[in-house]
C-alpha positions as CSV (number, residue, x, y, z in Angstrom):
1,X,-6.7,9.9,-16.5
2,X,-6.0,10.4,-20.2
3,X,-5.8,14.2,-20.2
4,X,-3.1,16.5,-21.6
5,X,-1.5,19.0,-19.1
6,X,-1.4,22.6,-20.2
7,X,-0.9,25.0,-17.2
8,X,0.8,24.5,-13.8
9,X,1.2,26.4,-10.6
10,X,4.2,25.9,-8.3
11,X,3.3,25.1,-4.6
12,X,6.4,25.5,-2.6
13,X,7.2,25.5,1.1
14,X,10.8,26.6,2.0
15,X,12.6,26.8,5.3
16,X,14.0,30.2,6.4
17,X,17.6,28.8,6.2
18,X,17.2,27.1,2.9
19,X,20.1,27.9,0.5
20,X,19.1,30.1,-2.5
21,X,20.8,27.8,-5.0
22,X,18.7,24.8,-3.7
23,X,15.5,26.7,-4.1
24,X,16.4,27.6,-7.6
25,X,17.3,24.0,-8.5
26,X,14.0,22.7,-7.2
27,X,12.1,25.3,-9.2
28,X,14.2,24.5,-12.2
29,X,13.5,20.8,-11.9
30,X,9.8,21.4,-11.7
31,X,9.9,23.7,-14.7
32,X,11.9,21.2,-16.7
33,X,9.4,18.4,-16.1
34,X,6.4,20.6,-16.7
35,X,7.9,21.7,-20.0
36,X,8.8,18.0,-20.9
37,X,5.1,17.2,-20.3
38,X,4.0,19.9,-22.8
39,X,2.7,22.4,-20.3
40,X,4.0,25.7,-18.9
41,X,4.4,27.0,-15.3
42,X,2.4,30.2,-15.1
43,X,3.0,31.2,-11.5
44,X,2.7,29.8,-8.0
45,X,2.7,30.3,-4.3
46,X,5.7,30.1,-1.9
47,X,5.5,30.1,1.9
48,X,7.8,29.4,4.9
49,X,7.5,26.1,6.6
50,X,9.5,23.8,9.0
51,X,10.5,21.5,6.1
52,X,10.7,21.8,2.4
53,X,7.7,20.8,0.3
54,X,7.2,21.1,-3.4
55,X,4.3,20.2,-5.7
56,X,2.3,21.4,-8.7
57,X,-1.4,22.2,-9.3
58,X,-2.1,21.3,-12.9
59,X,-4.9,22.0,-15.4
60,X,-5.3,20.4,-18.7
61,X,-7.7,19.1,-21.3
62,X,-9.5,15.9,-22.1
63,X,-12.6,15.1,-24.2
64,X,-15.5,14.3,-21.8
65,X,-16.1,11.0,-23.5
66,X,-12.4,10.0,-23.3
67,X,-11.8,10.4,-19.6
68,X,-10.3,7.2,-18.2
69,X,-11.6,6.3,-14.8
70,X,-10.4,3.7,-12.3
71,X,-13.9,2.2,-11.9
72,X,-14.8,1.0,-15.4
73,X,-12.7,-2.2,-15.9
74,X,-14.5,-4.9,-17.9
75,X,-14.4,-8.7,-17.5
76,X,-11.6,-10.1,-19.6
77,X,-9.5,-7.0,-19.6
78,X,-5.7,-7.5,-19.4
79,X,-3.8,-5.5,-16.8
80,X,-0.5,-3.8,-17.8
81,X,1.9,-2.1,-15.4
82,X,4.4,0.4,-16.8
83,X,6.9,0.8,-13.9
84,X,8.4,-1.5,-11.3
85,X,7.2,-1.2,-7.7
86,X,9.2,-1.0,-4.5
87,X,10.1,2.7,-4.1
88,X,8.8,2.9,-0.6
89,X,10.8,-0.1,0.7
90,X,13.9,1.0,-1.3
91,X,13.9,4.5,0.1
92,X,13.2,3.3,3.6
93,X,16.1,0.9,3.4
94,X,18.3,3.7,2.1
95,X,17.8,5.6,5.4
96,X,19.9,2.9,7.0
97,X,22.3,2.8,4.1
98,X,20.9,-0.6,3.1
99,X,20.0,0.1,-0.5
100,X,22.5,-0.5,-3.3
101,X,23.7,2.8,-4.8
102,X,22.9,1.6,-8.3
103,X,19.4,0.7,-7.3
104,X,18.8,4.1,-5.7
105,X,20.1,5.8,-8.8
106,X,17.7,3.8,-11.0
107,X,14.9,4.5,-8.6
108,X,15.5,8.3,-8.8
109,X,15.6,8.1,-12.6
110,X,12.3,6.1,-12.8
111,X,10.6,8.5,-10.3
112,X,11.6,11.4,-12.5
113,X,10.4,9.6,-15.7
114,X,7.1,10.9,-16.8
115,X,4.1,8.7,-17.6
116,X,3.5,10.9,-20.7
117,X,5.0,8.5,-23.2
118,X,2.9,5.6,-21.9
119,X,-0.2,7.8,-21.8
120,X,0.3,9.0,-25.4
121,X,0.5,5.4,-26.6
122,X,-2.4,3.9,-24.6
123,X,-5.0,6.5,-25.7
124,X,-4.8,5.0,-29.2
125,X,-6.2,1.7,-27.9
126,X,-9.5,0.5,-26.2
127,X,-8.7,1.2,-22.6
128,X,-11.5,0.5,-20.2
129,X,-9.9,1.8,-17.0
130,X,-6.6,3.3,-15.8
131,X,-5.0,4.6,-12.7
132,X,-1.5,5.4,-11.5
133,X,0.2,3.5,-8.7
134,X,0.9,5.9,-5.8
135,X,0.2,5.9,-2.1
136,X,-2.2,3.0,-1.8
137,X,0.3,0.6,-3.4
138,X,-0.4,-1.8,-6.2
139,X,-3.0,-3.9,-4.3
140,X,-4.7,-0.8,-2.9
141,X,-5.2,0.6,-6.3
142,X,-6.2,-2.7,-7.8
143,X,-8.7,-3.1,-4.9
144,X,-10.2,0.3,-5.8
145,X,-10.4,-0.6,-9.5
146,X,-12.0,-4.0,-8.8
147,X,-14.5,-2.7,-6.2
148,X,-15.5,0.3,-8.3
149,X,-15.9,-1.8,-11.4
150,X,-17.9,-4.5,-9.8
151,X,-15.2,-7.0,-10.8
152,X,-12.6,-9.2,-9.3
153,X,-8.9,-9.2,-10.3
154,X,-6.4,-11.9,-10.6
155,X,-2.7,-11.1,-10.2
156,X,0.4,-13.2,-11.1
157,X,2.9,-11.9,-8.4
158,X,5.9,-13.3,-10.3
159,X,5.0,-11.1,-13.3
160,X,5.0,-7.9,-11.3
161,X,8.1,-5.8,-12.1
162,X,10.2,-5.0,-9.0
163,X,13.4,-3.4,-7.9
164,X,16.1,-6.1,-7.4
165,X,16.9,-5.4,-3.7
166,X,13.5,-4.9,-2.3
167,X,12.6,-8.4,-1.4
168,X,15.7,-8.7,0.8
169,X,14.8,-5.4,2.5
170,X,11.2,-6.5,3.0
171,X,12.4,-9.7,4.6
172,X,14.4,-7.7,7.1
173,X,11.4,-5.5,7.9
174,X,12.6,-2.3,6.3
175,X,9.2,-1.1,5.2
176,X,7.4,2.2,5.5
177,X,4.3,2.5,7.7
178,X,2.2,2.8,4.6
179,X,2.6,-0.9,3.9
180,X,0.6,-1.7,7.0
181,X,-2.0,1.0,6.5
182,X,-2.5,-0.2,2.9
183,X,-2.9,-3.8,4.0
184,X,-5.5,-2.7,6.6
185,X,-7.3,-0.7,3.8
186,X,-7.6,-3.7,1.6
187,X,-8.5,-5.9,4.6
188,X,-9.9,-9.4,3.9
189,X,-10.7,-8.5,0.3
190,X,-7.6,-10.2,-1.0
191,X,-6.6,-13.9,-0.9
192,X,-3.0,-14.9,-1.4
193,X,-2.2,-18.4,-2.8
194,X,1.4,-19.5,-2.1
195,X,2.8,-16.0,-2.1
196,X,5.8,-15.3,0.2
197,X,5.2,-12.7,2.8
198,X,7.8,-10.4,1.5
199,X,6.1,-10.3,-1.9
200,X,2.8,-9.7,-0.2
201,X,4.3,-6.7,1.7
202,X,5.8,-5.4,-1.5
203,X,2.5,-5.2,-3.2
204,X,1.2,-3.0,-0.4
205,X,4.2,-0.7,-0.7
206,X,3.3,2.9,-1.3
207,X,4.9,4.3,-4.4
208,X,6.2,7.7,-5.3
209,X,5.7,8.6,-9.0
210,X,4.6,5.0,-9.8
211,X,3.6,3.8,-13.3
212,X,0.3,3.4,-15.0
213,X,-2.0,0.5,-14.3
214,X,-3.9,0.0,-17.6
215,X,-7.0,-2.2,-17.9
216,X,-7.1,-2.8,-21.7
217,X,-9.6,-4.8,-23.8
218,X,-8.2,-8.3,-24.4
219,X,-8.4,-7.7,-28.2
220,X,-6.0,-4.7,-28.0
221,X,-3.7,-6.1,-25.2
222,X,-1.0,-7.7,-27.4
223,X,-0.7,-4.6,-29.7
224,X,-0.6,-2.2,-26.7
225,X,2.0,-4.3,-24.9
226,X,4.2,-4.5,-28.0
227,X,4.1,-0.7,-28.6
228,X,4.7,0.1,-24.9
229,X,7.6,-2.3,-24.9
230,X,9.2,-0.7,-27.9
231,X,8.8,2.7,-26.4
232,X,9.9,2.0,-22.8
233,X,12.5,-0.8,-23.2
234,X,15.5,1.6,-23.4
235,X,14.2,4.0,-20.7
236,X,15.0,3.7,-17.0
237,X,11.6,1.9,-16.5
238,X,12.4,-1.0,-18.9
239,X,9.6,-3.0,-20.5
240,X,6.1,-2.9,-19.0
241,X,4.5,-6.1,-17.7
242,X,1.3,-8.0,-18.1
243,X,0.4,-8.7,-14.4
244,X,-3.1,-10.0,-14.4
245,X,-6.7,-10.2,-15.6
246,X,-10.1,-8.7,-14.7
247,X,-12.6,-11.4,-14.0
248,X,-16.3,-11.6,-13.0
249,X,-17.0,-10.7,-9.4
250,X,-16.3,-13.3,-6.8
251,X,-16.3,-13.4,-3.0
252,X,-12.8,-11.9,-2.9
253,X,-12.1,-8.8,-5.0
254,X,-8.4,-9.7,-5.3
255,X,-6.7,-13.0,-5.9
256,X,-2.9,-13.1,-6.0
257,X,-1.0,-16.3,-6.9
């Protein structure tokens, strides 16, 4: 983490009956986001497949001494999350027309919102570790950070930003399979204290284009949070959240209360 993207290659699978205008719009969307991030698309590869798939292979630059890893958190660090969680549950519920349209619209806007603004702010501060929240869910990525750093992590579940409708959907069992595989991945390395089951499931929810999880030195935490809040408050993401602390290693790597 911490690098600046410069060059990107399109990786695109299209179906043989895919409309040309749809192909163009997908490529246009990718180009627009790459350009917004300060990079350029310099080519790519396109093949036929049974279902559409699109992604990017990206190269960039970062000073070797300024690479932010997910395994270097320090005791006393404050944990800041820059986007709400719940995309997996929200999109799963949408397949049954059970997600409010306004929530889906906000979800799409947040997924399309780059982490570049948060990245550009955080690199000015003493960041000990960082990762983005994607397929392993919040607790999966926190588990990796704690285990790799030789630390434990405490999370205040009420401070974690979420989409409004996801708890109700989780209570109805509308969750992607990744919730269960992520819970299995973390295993008994987490202890929950008075946390409702729906909130537990939510924190295992795999995310698409999730936010940054920043482990910042406690001396810089307040200033970083304030600058991130000012930058993100009027974006689709809203204000970031301070969700927990890094502590010395205990029997359990994660404690959620």
